[in-house]
N, C-alpha and C positions, 0 to 999 in steps of 0.2 A: 426243490427248488419252487419258490415260489412267483405267480406272473404278473404281473399289473399293466389293463390293459387303460393308454388315459382317451377315455369316451366322452372328456365334455369341450369338444367346441361347436361354436353354431353353426357351420358351412356353409358358412351366405354366400359361397362361390354359386353354391346349386340353386338357386331359387327357390323355387314352390318346393322343389322336392323335400325341403327343410326348415318346412313351416310348426310343419306339427311333428316329424321323426326328426332323433338324432341322426343324425352323420352317420356314426355306427353303426344302425338299424335299417339303413337302403338294405335292399337286397341285391343279393347274387343267387340266382339260380335254387326261388323261392327263398331262400336262405338271409335274415340280415350278416353285412359282413362279420358282426359281434360274434355270432354266433362258427360263421366258418372259423375265424380266432380259437375259441372257446377249446370244437371239434381238436383242431389241431394241436393244440395243449393235453386237453387229454390225449390223447396219438402217442404223443412223446412222451405221456406219465406225470405229464404235473397237470395238478389234482387242486393246484388251489388258486386263486384267481381273485385277485383285491380291483373293482373297477372304476376307476373314478371319472367321478360323472360332473357335470351342471346345466348344461338345456337339458331341458325335458329330461331331467334324469330319472322319472315316476318312470317313466317310456321305458327305459334302460329294465330298471328293478322291476318293473310289473310282471317284465316276459320272463327276466330270470331269476327270478324269487331267491332262493338259496343257492343255484344249484346242484337242485338234489336229480333234476329230471335229465339230469348228461352225468350223473354219478361223478362234478364237481361239485369244490367247496368253493360258493359267492357272494362276496361283501364288496359294500359298498363306500366310499367317503365322494361326499360330493363337498363341493367345493362352494365355499360362503361366493367370489370374486376371481375369476378366471384370475388363475398365474401364471399360465405359463405351463410347460411341457415338464417341471421341475418344481414349482409351489404344492401341488398336490404330494407328490414324490416325501416329499422334508416334510409333507402336518402327516404323515403316518412313518415314519422313519423308528419309532418305537416297535414296531410289527415287524421290522428288515433285519434280524438277528443275520444273516446268513446272505448266502447270492442269491438274486432276485433278475430276474425277467422281466424288461418289460417290451411295448408291444404299442404302439400311435394306432390309436381303434381304426382309422382308415387306412388302412392296409390290408388288402388284398393279397396274403399270401401263403404257399406250403410252401417248404421249409422244410429237413434235416435238424427235425434242434438238438437230436442225439451229439450229432458233427460241431453242433458251434458249442454244445456245452462243454462235450470234450476240449477243444483247443481253447477254450475258458480255461480249463484246469487245465490243458498241459503248459501254458505258456504262463502257469499264473501272477492271471489279469486281474490290473484291478478295472478297465471298463474295457468290454470287445463288445466293437459295434459291427456290425455285419454289415459289407465291405459292398456294391456293383459297380458296372461302369454304367454310364445312360448315353441315349441318343438326343438329349436333350442339355448339353454340357454348358451351355452357356447364361443359363438361369439356376443351374445348380453350388451347393458347394460343394468341394473337396477334400481326400482325405487324401492328406502322402504317407507312406508306408514303406520301412527298408526294408531291405529281403528278408528279415527276418519277422515280417508282416505292423512289426513296430509301430506302432502308427507313431513321426517325429513332428510333423506340421498339420494346419486347418490353411485352408486357400478362402475365404468367403466370396460372394461376387457378388458385384461385377469385377472377373479379372482383368486383370491389368493385359493389353494387346496385345503388349513384344516379349512378352511373359507364358510358356507352358507349361502345364502341370496334368500327371496321370489320368487318365478318364477314371476315375474311382471315390465312387461319392459316399454319403450317409446313411440308409435305409435305410434307419429310425428304428431298427429291430438290436436292443445293447443286454448282453450280463453282465449289472455290475457290481462289486464287494461296497458291503452297506457303508464303506467310510467315505463313499464318494460322495456321500448324502451330506459330509462337513465341510461339502464345499459352496453347499448351498445356504441361500440365506433365506430364512422364514420367514411370511409373508411380502415378497419380494417376485414380482413376476420376472421370469429368465427364459432362457430358452438353454438345452441342450448344447445344439447342435452352434449356435451363433453364443451364449454366455455363457456355458460351465467350461466344454470341451476344451474351446481354443485359451482356454489360461490356464489348465490343468493335465498342457500334455507334456508339460517340461517336468512334472513333480510326482503323476503317478503311473503306472504300469499300463499304455493305453493299446489295445491293438485292435486288429480292422478282421472279420473276417471274411474272406471272397466269393461268391460262389456265384452263380447263375443262373440257379433257380427263379420262382414265381415268386418278384413282389411288387407291387402296384399300388397309391396310393387312387381314392375316386375320387379328389379332390376336387373333382370339375363334373358336370355334366357328359363332358365330352369322352374321361376318362373312365367315370360311371361305364359309361353304353360298354367302352373297349372292352372291359374286364367282365361285361357281361358276355360280350362275342364268344372273349375266349374261355370263361368259363363252360361256353354250352360246347364248343370244341374242343374241348378235355384238356386244353394244351395246361391249363394251369395244374392241373396232378401231373398229366406226363412231366413233366422241366421238375421234378421234385429230385433231388442228384440222388436215391433210388431206389433210381429207371434210367436206365442207360441212356444217350443220347447219339447220336450221329454227329461229326460236326466235319468239317471240312478245312482243313491245310489247307497254310501255302504259305511259300517264299516271301520273303521282303527285297530284297534287291533285286530287280529285272521280273517283276513279275507280279506287286503293286507298288512302289516306286520305279525313279526313271533309272536306270539302268549306270551309276555312277555307282564303282565297286572299289571308289577311293574315298565311300562318304566322311568328313573327318571331324564333321560338325554340322549340328541342326540348319543351318545357314544354305548349305549347298544339299537337303535331305526338300527331292519333291516326286508328289503323289502325282501316278496316270491321271490325265481330267477322267477315266470311268470310275478310277480302283472304289470311289466315295461310293456311287451307287450300288455295285457290284458288294460293298463289303450289306450295304443297306437291305437290300435284298437278301444276304443271308438272316437278318436279324432279323430281318420276316419272316424266314423260313423255322425251326423245329431246331436248325441245325448252330451247331455254337459256329464261330470267327474263332480259328485259331494258329498269330501266325508263330511257323519252326524256324530262325532266320541264322547260318555259321557268318557270329563276326572273328575272322581269326588276325582283324589287324590291331585286338586287341594284346591277340599272344606277340604280334611283329613290333610289337610299342608303335606302330601308331595313330594309333584314339589310346584313351582309358576306359575304364567304366562309367566313368562318370556320364563319361562324351555321348557314350550307349545311351546311354537311360535320357540324357536330351533330346536324341534324335527322336529316342521311341515316344517323349512327350508330346514332341510338337508333331505325330504321326498320331498320335491320338488327337490331341486336341484339333490336327485338322477337318479326321475323320468325326469328333463334336460337333464341331461346327459345322457338318454339313447331315447332320441325322446320321449318322455311322457310330461300330459301335466296336473293341475286340474282347469277346472272352479271356482270352490269353494270350500273353508274349511272351516266346524262348527263345534265348540266344546264347549260343558256345563261343564264347571268347577265347579258346586250343583255335593251336594251329601244333601240328609234330615237329615239321622241318625249322633245323635252327641255321641259325645263320644270319640273319637283319641283323645291320643296326641298332642297339638300343632295345633289342625286343625284350619282354616282358618273363625269366624265366618263371615267374610259378605257372605263368598261363602255357610254358613249352610243353605238353607232356600230350598219348594217345590219352584223351578218354575216349566214353563210351557216349557221347552229347552232342558232337560232330560230325552232320548226316555225311552216307547216308548211311553213319550207325540211326538206333531208334532212342537214343535215352533218352532226350526230349519229348516224344511221344509219349512214348511208358511214360514219366511224369504226367504230363500231360492227361493220360488216361485214364494217371489214380486220383489228380483233381476233379474232375470234371465227373467221372464215371464213364468215359466213353466206348462207344459199339466201333473195335476198329472195321470189322471185317462193313460195312455196314458206311465205313467212311472216305473223304476223299482225300487226297494229295495233290494242290493244285502247286507248277513251279515250270523251271524257265533251264536247268544245267539236270543236269545224268546224276546230279545226288541226291535231286529232291524224288526225282522219279522211282530214284535207287536205296532212297529212305520211306518211301509212301510204300515203293515194293517189299521191303523187308518188314512193313511193319503189315499186311495182308491187307491196305488197303487197293481201290485201285484208284489208277494214275492217271495225270490231264497234266499234260503239256503246255505253254502259253511259248507264243514265238517275238515275245517279244523279250529283254535282254539278252539274254543268249540263244536263245529259243531252242533249247532243247537241242543244240547241235555240237555239243562239246564233248559228249560223247557217247557210247553203243546202247547204253540204255533209251529203250525207247516206253513209253506211253500210252496206256489203252487206249485213249483218246490225245487228239492235239485242236488247239482251237489259236486263235491269233491274239486273244487275250482275257483277260480276268474273267471281264465284264461276257463273256463269248461263254468261256467254262461254267461260270457261275450259273448263269439262265439254264444251261445243260441239265446239269445237278438239281437247281428247285425245280427247272420244270419235268425235268426225263422226256426229253423231247431225246430222239432219236440224234448219234452221230459216229460218224465211221468208227471205228474199231481200225487205229495201224496193223498191220500183219507185220 
């Protein structure tokens, strides 16, 4: 598979840093961002790269030449006039006979490309977008996917104040079939995210590959500095999915949201005042933030799956507005007991995903390669505590919601609320274990 790197931008927001250096050649840990990308491609077996250039193209070509020093085959296409993210690719369409990978040249990333490519092939996708949640939802273009991860809509910024969307953004890493190129007009400046994808989402099979790996742009001086710090700490490579991650799992109702166990619509959903800050603190650590929640009202006929999705979109929107994000949300719609008026027979089953069973924890473990032994489960109910214990995690109870008073299962630790629990986990301060 060929890779295309878009490296023609001027980087005007970088000020003097890019007067004599193209943005993709700015250094992280002593190497240009572009070199980090090329090393990543080589690591995963992609050895032929076409770099699309414009601004200070000679700097890039002089540095990499034909790529032989990196064990790669590197060629170039210089745009006479900048044509957005699509124009240069259209110009080299004759060189793209098979599916190809696209990376924006200002992205510092370390992701398992083997899994992305396998996902693309398994889905028989015409265009796969790497996607992830963001902590700045208000200024991001959002992607909407269905339960099979097929992309069904794009929601460009600014977002309507009366609508809630899932916190999922386009990470500007794509795998495309050559047939996508027929939707691009030659010589016309355009952007994939704003101009092409929204128009073809109903015409072509597009999928979102979800990841919590490290992907950040260096588009501003502040972002460049943050990426440099992350690299020095070793964070960038540690977040690659090949490495096991630790997670903080937590319940929803009564733990991060006010304890109304009959939430039927988004309007009745309210976070605790401290929840967003607590989850943001998880985001700033290297723990994953994952919600595991039982939603038996679906089986009882009180709510639909669409109701659950709408409530979760509101939750993600509120958190995103406060700079926090969830890496994963998993819910069980089942309930084994019959006898409710209007109950949904489809979900009236004994399942493996209803807490305290650990089916959803196992799914999250597979999705993110989680080290459960060194992870935590925080909740307000005996079901949460047993679920965490059954999965081999350290358990933490909170006094909100049911306050862990609805059963005999006692957590390893007990705190007043999610904020205190997260502070304990992320700072490793001592707490009194419950005997």
